[in-house]
C-alpha positions in Angstrom: 0.1 0.3 0.0 2.9 2.5 0.7 4.0 1.7 -2.5 1.2 2.6 -4.2 1.4 5.8 -2.0 4.9 6.5 -3.4 3.9 5.4 -7.3 2.3 9.1 -8.2 5.6 10.7 -7.5 7.9 8.5 -9.5 5.5 8.6 -12.3 5.8 12.7 -11.8 9.5 12.2 -12.3 9.4 9.7 -15.0 7.3 12.6 -16.8 9.3 15.1 -16.3 12.8 13.2 -17.1 11.1 12.6 -20.3 10.8 16.3 -21.0 14.2 16.9 -19.8 15.8 14.2 -22.2 13.6 15.8 -25.3 14.6 19.4 -24.4 18.4 18.4 -23.7 18.6 16.3 -27.2 17.2 19.2 -29.1 18.9 21.7 -27.8 22.0 19.8 -28.6 20.6 19.7 -32.3 19.8 23.5 -32.4 23.5 24.1 -31.6 25.0 21.8 -33.9 22.5 23.6 -37.1 23.3 27.1 -35.8 27.3 26.3 -35.8 27.4 24.3 -39.2 25.0 26.8 -40.8 27.4 30.1 -39.0 30.6 27.7 -40.5 28.6 27.5 -43.7 28.0 31.0 -44.1 31.9 32.4 -42.9 32.8 30.2 -45.5 30.6 31.2 -48.3 31.5 34.8 -47.2 35.0 34.3 -47.5 35.1 32.5 -51.1 32.6 35.3 -52.1 35.4 37.9 -51.0 38.5 35.7 -52.8 36.4 35.4 -55.9 35.3 39.1 -56.0 39.4 39.9 -55.2 40.0 37.5 -58.3 37.8 39.4 -60.6 38.7 43.1 -59.8 42.8 41.6 -60.1 41.7 39.9 -63.7 40.3 43.5 -64.9 44.1 44.9 -64.4 45.3 46.9 -67.3 48.3 44.8 -67.6 46.6 41.9 -69.1 45.2 43.7 -72.3 42.5 43.7 -74.6 43.5 41.0 -76.5 44.4 37.5 -76.4 48.3 37.8 -75.4 49.2 39.5 -72.0 50.3 43.0 -72.7 52.4 43.4 -69.5 53.2 40.3 -68.1 55.9 41.7 -65.8 53.6 44.6 -63.9 50.5 41.7 -63.9 53.1 39.3 -62.1 53.8 42.0 -59.6 50.3 42.8 -58.8 49.2 39.4 -58.2 52.2 38.9 -56.1 51.0 41.3 -53.7 47.3 40.1 -54.1 48.9 36.6 -52.8 50.8 37.9 -50.2 47.7 39.9 -48.6 45.9 36.1 -48.8 48.6 33.6 -48.1 48.0 32.0 -51.1 49.6 31.7 -54.7 48.3 33.0 -58.3 48.4 31.2 -61.2 47.4 32.5 -64.7 46.2 30.0 -66.9 45.0 29.9 -70.8 42.3 27.7 -72.9 45.0 24.2 -72.7 45.6 24.4 -69.0 48.9 25.7 -69.5 50.0 27.9 -66.6 51.2 31.6 -68.2 52.6 32.9 -64.4 52.9 31.2 -61.0 53.2 33.2 -58.3 54.9 30.7 -56.6 57.6 30.6 -59.2 59.7 33.6 -60.3 58.6 35.1 -63.7 59.9 33.3 -66.8 60.6 30.0 -65.1 59.0 26.9 -67.1 55.6 25.9 -65.2 53.5 23.1 -66.2 49.6 22.6 -67.2 47.4 23.1 -64.6 45.7 19.8 -62.8 42.0 21.3 -62.1 41.2 20.5 -65.6 37.7 20.2 -65.0 37.0 23.4 -63.0 39.2 25.1 -66.2 36.5 23.6 -68.2 33.6 24.8 -66.0 35.3 28.2 -66.4 35.4 28.7 -69.7 32.0 27.4 -70.7 30.3 29.4 -68.0 31.9 32.5 -67.4 31.7 32.2 -63.9 34.0 31.3 -60.9 34.7 27.8 -59.6 36.0 26.5 -56.7 37.7 22.9 -56.9 37.6 19.8 -54.6 41.0 19.0 -53.4 43.3 18.6 -56.0 47.2 17.8 -55.7 49.3 20.5 -57.0 51.3 20.1 -60.3 54.6 22.2 -58.9 54.3 21.4 -54.8 52.9 17.9 -55.3 50.4 18.5 -52.2 46.8 18.8 -51.5 45.2 22.4 -52.6 42.2 23.8 -53.8 41.7 26.2 -56.1 39.2 29.1 -56.4 39.1 30.3 -60.8 37.6 33.2 -62.2 37.4 33.9 -66.0 39.3 36.6 -67.0 37.0 38.5 -69.8 37.7 40.1 -72.9 35.3 42.0 -75.1 32.9 39.2 -74.0 34.9 36.2 -74.4 37.1 34.0 -71.7 40.5 34.2 -72.7 42.2 33.3 -69.3 41.3 31.9 -66.0 43.0 33.3 -63.0 43.1 31.2 -59.9 44.0 31.1 -56.6 45.2 28.1 -54.6 45.3 27.7 -51.1 47.7 24.8 -49.6 46.6 22.5 -46.5 47.0 25.3 -43.8 45.6 27.9 -45.6 42.3 25.9 -45.9 42.3 25.3 -42.3 42.5 28.8 -41.1 39.7 29.5 -43.8 37.3 26.7 -42.8 37.7 25.9 -39.3 36.7 29.6 -37.5 33.9 28.1 -35.2 34.2 27.6 -31.1 33.1 24.1 -30.5 32.0 22.7 -27.2 34.1 20.3 -25.7 34.0 17.2 -27.9 32.4 18.3 -30.8 34.4 18.4 -34.0 33.7 20.2 -37.3 35.0 19.4 -40.8 34.9 20.7 -44.6 34.5 17.9 -47.1 34.6 17.8 -51.1 32.1 16.3 -53.0 34.4 13.2 -53.2 34.6 12.8 -49.7 37.4 13.8 -48.9 38.6 16.4 -46.3 38.8 20.3 -46.8 39.5 21.2 -43.5 39.0 19.5 -40.0 39.0 20.8 -36.8 41.0 17.8 -34.7 44.0 16.7 -36.7 44.1 18.3 -40.0 43.7 15.7 -43.2 43.4 17.4 -46.0 42.6 15.3 -49.3 42.3 12.3 -47.3 39.0 10.6 -47.4 36.4 10.4 -44.0 35.0 8.0 -42.3 32.4 5.7 -44.3 29.1 7.3 -43.9 29.7 10.4 -45.2 31.7 10.1 -48.4 28.2 8.0 -49.3 25.7 10.8 -47.7 27.5 13.1 -49.6 27.0 11.8 -53.3 23.4 10.9 -52.6 23.2 14.8 -51.9 22.0 14.0 -48.4 21.5 17.1 -45.8 20.9 15.2 -42.5 22.5 13.5 -39.4 24.6 10.6 -40.2 26.3 8.5 -37.8 30.1 7.3 -38.2 33.1 6.8 -36.3 36.1 9.3 -36.0 39.2 8.7 -37.1 40.0 9.2 -33.3 37.5 6.0 -32.6 35.1 8.2 -31.4 31.2 7.8 -32.4 29.8 10.7 -33.4 26.6 11.7 -35.2 27.3 13.9 -38.1 24.9 17.0 -39.5 25.3 17.6 -42.7 24.9 21.2 -44.5 26.3 22.2 -48.6 28.0 25.0 -49.3 26.1 27.3 -51.6 29.4 28.8 -53.2 31.1 25.3 -53.7 31.0 21.4 -53.9 31.7 21.5 -50.3 29.9 20.5 -47.2 30.1 21.5 -44.0 29.9 18.5 -41.3 29.6 19.2 -37.6 30.2 16.1 -35.4 28.3 15.5 -32.0 29.6 12.5 -29.7 27.0 9.9 -29.2 28.0 9.9 -25.6 26.6 13.2 -25.1 23.3 12.5 -26.7 23.1 9.4 -25.2 23.8 11.0 -21.3 20.2 12.8 -20.9 18.8 9.0 -20.6 21.4 7.7 -18.6 21.4 10.6 -16.2 17.4 10.2 -16.3 17.9 6.2 -15.2 20.0 6.8 -12.4 17.8 9.5 -11.2 14.7 6.5 -12.1 16.6 4.1 -10.7 17.4 6.6 -7.4 13.7 7.6 -7.0 12.7 3.9 -7.4 15.4 2.6 -4.8 14.3 5.6 -2.5 10.5 4.7 -2.8 11.0 1.1 -2.1 13.2 1.9 1.1 10.3 4.3 2.1 7.4 1.8 1.1 9.3 -0.5 3.6 9.7 1.4 6.1 6.3 2.0 6.4 5.6 -0.7 6.4 7.5 -2.0 9.3 6.1 0.9 11.2 2.8 0.5 10.5 3.3 -3.2 11.3 4.5 -2.5 14.4 1.8 -0.5 15.2 -0.7 -3.0 13.9 1.1 -5.7 16.3 1.0 -3.5 19.3 -3.3 -3.0 18.8 -3.7 -6.2 18.5 -1.4 -6.9 21.4 -3.6 -4.1 23.3 -7.1 -6.0 22.2 -5.5 -9.2 23.7 -4.1 -8.0 26.9 -7.2 -6.1 27.2 -9.2 -9.2 26.6 -7.6 -10.8 29.2 -8.0 -8.6 31.8 -11.8 -8.8 31.2 -12.1 -12.5 31.1 -10.1 -12.7 34.7 -12.6 -10.1 36.1 -15.2 -12.2 35.2 -14.3 -15.8 34.8 
């Protein structure tokens, strides 16, 4: 009887606990969405600014108005200055993919063709800026990404102007958010390779199984994976609007399951407390009942003794 008297308290605690679990999980989901969205906006803003700067550089009079560069030394000096201010390198590339200049090499040095063949074709066909996936540089042989803009003359694309960001530069550009303890943020390209990563940098390496497949399926949802460090996480994917990249925020599953564990501990403690209270009340009532019965028995004995 005492147990059932305490049952409403347990049920009310359960109700509050379920609501608490729901609210805490929703708060985590909301925080992850906010971080992913803000990171995407920041990243797209930086890419837009870089593309705009490149477009201004592409209008330099030193490039001339025809199919030949009018003043290559003057344009090279302007490109070096632009690259220095952005921690990157600048390439001028012709329609065949041949580098005309590269600010990482002295002017007049022999230069190879670009490795960003698909991006170059898109620039010449569309006349619009293009952001590449991670590629391996033809000179430094390091993973990098390119932002390419067309150099327009008389309504035609004559060259492509490319800004190259190496791994360290991409890290500084893409991973800026302040994350809750244990959380991770990454930027992946369209092939599921890391562009940048908040934990240990891995530019050009393929992400954990599940993420490349989700990106290939054009998914923007939660995906469960295990990090390279062996931590089970749930990842939120948000697509960039200006590049083939995806921002990924990883939340440790332990943090999502903690409200449930916490509630189980609270309910367990409440159940034990209720059981102990019920046992204590039962013992108390039992002693009182035994005492009352004893008194009744003694009273009956006294009456029988008085009236034999």
